[in-house]
KEDO-98674 format. One record per residue: y, x, z of N, C-alpha, C in turn; residue in three letters. Coordinates in steps of 0.2 Angstrom, whole numbers, plus 2048, in hexadecimal, padded with zeros to 3 digits. Layout:
BEGIN
YXZYXZYXZAla/...
! end
This chain:
BEGIN
7BC8948287C088E8287BD88882BUnk/7C088482F7BD87E8327BB87982DUnk/7B587682F7B287182A7B686A82CUnk/7BA86A8317BD8638337C386282EUnk/7C285C82A7C785A8257CE859828Unk/7CE85782E7D58568317D985D831Unk/7D58628327D98698337DA86C82CUnk/7D88698277D986B8207DF86781DUnk/7E18628207E785E81E7EE86281FUnk/7F386181B7F986481C7FC861822Unk/7FF86682680386482C80A86682CUnk/80E86283081586483081686B833Unk/81B86F83182186C82D82086D826Unk/82386882282386781B829869818Unk/82986D81382F86F80F82F86C809Unk/82F86580982F86180383685F800Unk/8388617FA83F85F7F88408577F8Unk/8468567FA84884F7FA84984C7F3Unk/8478467F28478427EC84D83E7ECUnk/85183D7E68578397E68558327E5Unk/8508307E184F82A7DF84A8267E4Unk/84A8207E584581C7E98428177E4Unk/83B8167E58378187EB83481F7EAUnk/8368237E683482A7E582E82B7E0Unk/82D8317DE8288327D98238377DBUnk/81D8357DB81783A7DD8178407D9Unk/81983F7D28188457CE81D84A7CFUnk/8238497D382884E7D58278517DCUnk/82284F7DF8208527E681D8597E5Unk/82085E7E981D8647E98168647EDUnk/8168617F38108607F780D8597F5Unk/8098597EF8068537ED8028507F2Unk/8028497F27FE8457F77F68467F4Unk/7F28457F87EB8457F67E983D7F6Unk/7E783B7F07E68347EF7DE8337EEUnk/7DA8387EE7D38377EE7CF8397E8Unk/7D383B7E37D083C7DD7CA8417DDUnk/7CA8467E27C584B7E27C08497E8Unk/7C18447EC7BD8427F17BA83C7F2Unk/7BD8367EF7BB8307F07B582E7ECUnk/7AF82C7EF7A982A7EB7A88237ECUnk/7A781F7E77A68187E779E8167E8Unk/79D8107EA79680E7EB7968067E9Unk/79A8047E47997FD7E179B7F87E6Unk/79F7F97EB7A17F47F07A57EF7EDUnk/7A87F07E87AD7EB7E47AB7EA7DDUnk/7A57EB7DC7A27EA7D57A47E37D2Unk/7A77E37CC7A87DD7C97AE7D97CBUnk/7B27DC7D07B87D97D37BE7DB7CFUnk/7C47D77D07CA7D97CD7CF7D97D3Unk/7D47DD7D27D97DE7D77E07DF7D5Unk/7E57DC7D87EC7DE7D77EF7E27DDUnk/7F27E87DB7F47ED7E07FC7EE7DFUnk/8007EC7E38077ED7E28097F47E5Unk/80E7F87E280F7FF7E38098037E2Unk/8058027DD7FF8057DB80080C7D7Unk/80780D7D68088137D280781A7D5Unk/80881A7DC8078207E080581E7E7Unk/8058247EB8048237F27FD81F7F4Unk/7FE81B7F97F98167FB7F68127F6Unk/7FB80F7F27F980B7EC7F480E7E7Unk/7F68157E57F28187E17EB81A7E4Unk/7EB81C7EA7E481D7ED7E08177EDUnk/7E38117EF7DF80B7EF7DC8097E8Unk/7E180A7E37DF8097DC7D980D7DAUnk/7D98147DC7D48187DA7CD8167DDUnk/7CE8147E47C88137E87C580C7E5Unk/7C98077E47C78017E17C38027DBUnk/7C68067D67C38077D07BC80A7D1Unk/7BC80F7D57B58137D67B080E7DAUnk/7B38097DD7AE8047E07AC7FE7DBUnk/7AF7FF7D47AD7FA7CF7B27F57CEUnk/7B87F57D07BD7F07CF7C27F27C9Unk/7C47EC7C57CA7ED7C17D07EC7C5Unk/7D57EF7C37DC7EF7C77E27EE7C2Unk/7E67EA7C57ED7E97C27F27ED7C7Unk/7F67F17C47FA7F57C88017F37C7Unk/8057F17CC80C7EF7CC8107F47CFUnk/8157F67CB81A7FB7CE8217FA7CBUnk/8267FE7CE82D7FC7CC82E7FF7C5Unk/82F8067C58318097BE82E8107BEUnk/8298127C28278197C282181A7BDUnk/82381A7B781E81A7B18198207B1Unk/81C8267B381782C7B381282B7B8Unk/8148297BE80F8287C480A8237C2Unk/80D81D7BF8088177BD80381A7B8Unk/80581E7B38018207AE7FB8247B1Unk/7FD8287B77F882C7BA7F38287BEUnk/7F58227C17F181E7C47EC81A7BFUnk/7EF8187B97EA8157B47E581A7B2Unk/7E78217B17E28267AF7DC8267B4Unk/7DE8267BA7D88277BF7D48217BFUnk/7D781B7BE7D38157BF7CF8147B8Unk/7D18167B37CE8157AC7C881B7ACUnk/7C98217B07C48267B07BE8247B4Unk/7BF81E7B87BA81C7BC7B68167B8Unk/7B88157B27B58107AE7B88097AFUnk/7BD8087B27C08017B37C78007AFUnk/7C87FA7AF7CF7F87AB7D47F97B0Unk/7DA7FB7AD7E07FB7B17E67F87ADUnk/7E97F37B07EF7F07AD7F57F37B1Unk/7FB7F57AD8017F77B08067F27AFUnk/80A7F07B480F7EB7B48157ED7B8Unk/81A7EF7B48207F27B78257EC7B9Unk/8297ED7BE82E7E87BF8307E87C7Unk/8357E47C98377E37D08337DD7D3Unk/82F7DE7D882B7D97DB82F7D47DFUnk/8367D67E083A7D27E483C7CC7E0Unk/83A7CC7DA83C7C67D68367C27D5Unk/8367BB7D78307B77D882D7B67D1Unk/8317B57CC82E7B47C582A7BA7C3Unk/82C7C07C58287C67C38217C67C7Unk/8227C47CD81B7C47D18177BF7CEUnk/8197B97CB8157B47C88127B77C2Unk/8167BB7BE8147BE7B880E7C37BAUnk/80E7C77BF8097CB7C18037C77C2Unk/8037C27C67FD7BE7C77FA7BB7C1Unk/7FF7B87BD7FC7B57B77F97BA7B2Unk/7FC7C07B27F97C57AD7F27C77B0Unk/7F17C87B67EB7CA7B97E67C57B8Unk/7E87BE7B97E37B97B87E17B87B0Unk/7E67B97AC7E57B97A57E07BE7A2Unk/7E27C57A47DE7CA7A17D77CB7A5Unk/7D77CA7AB7D17CB7AF7CC7C57AFUnk/7CF7BF7AE7CC7B97AF7CB7B67B6Unk/7CD7BB7BB7CC7B97C27D17BE7C6Unk/7D27BC7CC7D57C07D17D17C07D8Unk/7CF7C57DA7CB7C67E07CE7C97E5Unk/7D37CE7E47D67D17E97DD7D27E8Unk/7E27D17ED7E97D27EC7EB7D77F2Unk/7ED7DD7F07F07E27F57F77E27F4Unk/7FB7E07F98027E07FA8047E77FDUnk/8057EC7F98067F37FC80D7F57FBUnk/8117F37F58177F67F481C7F47F9Unk/8217F97FB8267F980082C7FD7FEUnk/8317FB8018387FF80183A800808Unk/83C80780983F80980F84580D80EUnk/84980E81384E81381385081581AUnk/85181B81B85381D82285A81D823Unk/85C81B82986381B82B86481D832Unk/86A81F83486B82183B86B81C840Unk/86D81683E86D81084286F80A83FUnk/8708048428717FE83F8787FD83CUnk/87D80183E88380183B883804834Unk/87F80983387E80C82D879809828Unk/87680382A8728008268757FA822Unk/8767FB81B87A7F78178767F0817Unk/87A7EB8178777E48188737E2811Unk/8767E580C8727E480586B7E7805Unk/86B7ED8098657F180985F7ED80EUnk/8627EA81385E7E681785A7E0813Unk/85F7DD80F85C7D880A8577DA805Unk/8597E08028547E37FD84D7E5801Unk/84D7E78078477E980A8437E380BUnk/8467DE80E8427D880F8407D4808Unk/8447D58038427D27FD83C7D67FAUnk/83C7DC7FA8367E07F88307E07FCUnk/8317E080382B7E18078287DA809Unk/82D7D580A82A7CE80D82A7C9807Unk/8307C88048307C37FF82B7C47F9Unk/82A7CA7F78257CC7F281E7CA7F4Unk/81D7CC7FA8167CA7FD8157C27FDUnk/81A7BF7FF81A7B77FF8197B57F8Unk/81D7B77F381D7B57EC8167B67E9Unk/8137BC7EB80C7BE7E88077BA7EBUnk/8077B97F18027B57F58027AE7F2Unk/8087AB7F28097A47F08067A37E9Unk/8077A87E48057A77DD7FD7A97DDUnk/7FB7AE7E17F47B07E07EF7AB7E3Unk/7F17A97E97EC7A57ED7E87A07EAUnk/7EC79B7E67E97967E37E47987DDUnk/7E579E7DB7E07A17D67DA7A57D8Unk/7DA7A67DF7D57AA7E27CF7A57E4Unk/7C97A77E47C37A37E67C07A67EDUnk/7BC7A27EF7B87A47F57B57AB7F5Unk/7B77AF7FA7B57B67FA7BA7BB7F8Unk/7C07B87F67C67BC7F47C97BF7FBUnk/7CD7C47F97D07C77FF7D87C97FDUnk/7DC7C88027E37CA8027E47CF807Unk/7E77D58057E87DB80A7EF7DD80AUnk/7F27DC80F7F97DE8107FA7E4813Unk/8007E78138017EE8168077EE81AUnk/8057EF82180A7EF82680C7F6828Unk/80C7F882E80E7FF83080E7FF837Unk/80D80583A80E806841815804843Unk/81A80483E8208038408217FB842Unk/81C7F784181C7F084381C7F084AUnk/8197F584D8187F585581C7FA858Unk/81D800855822805858827807853Unk/82C80285383280384E83680984FUnk/83880C84A83D81284A84380F848Unk/84881084D84F80D84B85280F844Unk/85081584285281883B84F814836Unk/84A81083784680C832846805834Unk/84C80283684D7FC83984A7F6834Unk/84D7F682E84B7F18298447F1827Unk/8427F782683B7F88248367F682AUnk/8377F88308337F68368337EE837Unk/8397EB8368397E48378357E0831Unk/8357E382B8307E08268297E1828Unk/8277E682B8207E882C81E7E3832Unk/8227E28378217DD83C8207D6839Unk/8247D48348237CE83181C7CD82DUnk/81A7D382A8147D382680E7D282BUnk/80E7D58318097D38368097CC837Unk/80E7C983880F7C283A80C7BD834Unk/80F7BF82E80D7BC8288067BC827Unk/8027C28287FB7C28277F77BE82BUnk/7F97BD8317F67B98367F77B2834Unk/7FD7B08327FE7A98307FB7A782AUnk/7FB7AB8257F87A981E7F07A981FUnk/7ED7AD8247E67AD8257E47A6827Unk/7E87A282B7E579C82D7E4797828Unk/7E87988227E879381D7E2796818Unk/7E379C8167DE79F8117D779F813Unk/7D67A08197CF7A181C7CB79A81BUnk/7CE79581B7CB78E81A7C978D813Unk/7CC79280E7CA7928077C5797806Unk/7C379B80B7BE7A080A7C17A7808Unk/7C87A78087CC7AD8067CE7B180DUnk/7CC7B780D7CE7BB8137D57BE812Unk/7D97BE8187E07C28187E07C681DUnk/7E07CD81C7E17D28217E77D781FUnk/7E77DC8247ED7E08237EB7E7825Unk/7EE7EC8227ED7F38247F47F6826Unk/7F37F982C7FA7FB82F7F9803830Unk/7FC80682B7FC80E82B800811830Unk/7FF81783280481B83580881F830Unk/80A82583180E82882C80982B827Unk/80B82A82080782B81B80B830816Unk/80883581380C83980F80C837808Unk/8128338068138307FF81A8327FDUnk/81B8307F68228327F482882E7F7Unk/8268297FB82B8257FE82E82A804Unk/82B82E80682D83280C83383780AUnk/83283B80583884080383D83C7FFUnk/83C8367FD8418327FA84582E7FEUnk/84382D80584782880984882B810Unk/84683181184883481884B83B817Unk/84F83C81C85384381B84E84981CUnk/85084F81A84B85481A849856821Unk/84D85582684B85782D84585282FUnk/84584C82D84084882F83984982BUnk/83B84A82483584C820831852822Unk/83585782583185D82782D85C82DUnk/82E85783182A85583782684F836Unk/82584D83082284682F81B846831Unk/81984183581284183881084583EUnk/81584A84081384E84581384B84CUnk/81584584D81584285380F83E854Unk/80A83E84F80483A8507FF83E854Unk/7FA83B8587F583F85B7F2844857Unk/7F18438507EE84884B7F384D849Unk/7F984C84B7FE851849800852842Unk/7FF84D83E80084D837800846834Unk/80384582E80383F82A7FC83E827Unk/7FA8388267F48368227F583881AUnk/7F083A8177F083A80F7EF83380DUnk/7F18318077EF82A8057E8829804Unk/7E482E8027DD82D8027DA82B808Unk/7DD82C80E7DA82B8157DB823816Unk/7DF8208127E18198137DC81480EUnk/7DA8178097D68138047D0810807Unk/7CC81380B7C681080D7C780A811Unk/7CD8098157CF8038197D07FD814Unk/7D37FE80E7D47F980A7CE7F7806Unk/7C97FC8047C37FA8017BF7F6806Unk/7BF7F880D7BB7F48127BD7ED812Unk/7C47EC8137C67E58137C57E180DUnk/7C57E48077C47E18017BD7DF800Unk/7B87E38037B17E28017AE7DD806Unk/7A77DB8047A37D78077A17D980EUnk/7A27E080F7A17E38167A67E081BUnk/7AB7DD8197B07DA81E7B07D281DUnk/7AA7D081B7AA7C881A7AC7C4820Unk/7AB7C78267AD7C382C7B37C5830Unk/7B77C882C7BD7CB82F7C37C882BUnk/7C87C582E7CE7C282B7D37C1831Unk/7D97C282F7DF7C18337E07C7838Unk/7DD7CD8367DD7D383A7E27D8837Unk/7E47DD83C7E87E283A7E47E983BUnk/7E37EC8367DF7F38377E37F9837Unk/7E47FC83D7E880283D7E580883BUnk/7E980C8377E78138347EC817836Unk/7ED81983C7F381C83F7F2823842Unk/7ED8278417ED82E8437EC82E84AUnk/7E982984E7E88298557EC825859Unk/7F28228567F681E85A7F381785AUnk/7F18148607EE80E8607F380885FUnk/7F180385B7F67FD85B7F57F9861Unk/7FB7F68637FB7F18697F67EC868Unk/
! end
């Protein structure tokens, strides 16, 4: 067997059953994503820090929560209603010896976002890191098939929530803090079937660069990770089976990323190793260069 880790990762075609609910449940996936429980090793890069991670119950969010905890951070996990997945994230965070707060609810509601920030500040005494990761998407054949109310929901979840959380958290963050947003390769190479999602990801890139100009004057860095295709519950929950089966096959690496392969990018941008990096977009795209 090859020692190349890329060759050990699952590659399409995938025969993953479609999920009925969105954003999907990791606990119901047959081909479970790798979030790093067996592989991630920390080195105290975030020792003593605290973090808010939206969408932290599964996928990229769980991988980031695990990595942050093993680097020494306490975390608050925001999620919609995926209780079983959230409990698993809390388990792996606490197994690393760190505190994990779970807050369920819709981040499209500004008052809920304010509650998240207030609870983190109250329980932890400080907020060092904000990771805006939660997102909604749905695949459609074209613009005629995209319901107007779904366009609004996508922007409310992906854009408004990020705005609400940054607005509430920034005044509570001190010099050395970090905000990390999550965009996508879709911001640069939009798929017509993901029109609403792609539009929000383009807006996230712009928002990141804009907020950076204000926050950096306060000593707070604002950066963004732009993933390519990543194997998470969102995929079988929002895409038709024919797309799921080929997911990630069009990248130079011929496969999607595992969530564990994204965690290091977030750790880097949250840590002092990135102390002179702000307003940047870090692509993790399986070989597709960002423009």
